[in-house]
N, C-alpha and C positions, 0 to 999 in steps of 0.2 A: 789201390792207386795212391802215389806219392809224387808231391810236386819236386823239382829239383832240392830246390830249399828242405824240404823236409826230410828228404833222402840224406843232404850234409846234415843236419843236423843230428838225424837215428845215428851215422855213422862218427861225427865230431870230425867232421872233415870239412874244408870250405866249398862253396856252389864250383868253384873253376876246378877241383879235384874231381868231382861230381860228373863234369864236362868232358876230363882225361878220362874217367873210369868208361863214359859212354861213346867217346871216341875208338877207345880203344877196343871196345866189343865187350866190355866187362860187366857191363849194366844194358841191360835191355831198355827199350821207350817203347811208350803206345804208337807214337805217331813217328816219323824221319823227323830229324830236325830242320827246322826251317826259322828264319829268323819273324819273329812276331807272336809264335806258335808257344804255347806253353810246354816246357818240358813234363811227361807223366812217365813214370817209371811203375810198373805193374810190382805188386807185392810180391809173385813168384820170383819175376829177377833179382830183386832185393834181398830175396831171403837164400837165393842160390848163391849169391854173390857172398851173404854172411857166412852161410854154411858150407861155401865150396861144393854144392849140388850140381 
């Protein structure tokens, strides 16, 4: 499980870009995005995005 900041660091992109990837459905989150809730990206989702699975 990765926080949004960790995903941004691993992909060398901004957190705003991570938000756009989530909104576009390219990255999945553990829970629906809500204000005040920490965004968590499962490792499988990040791996699928990186390797095109």
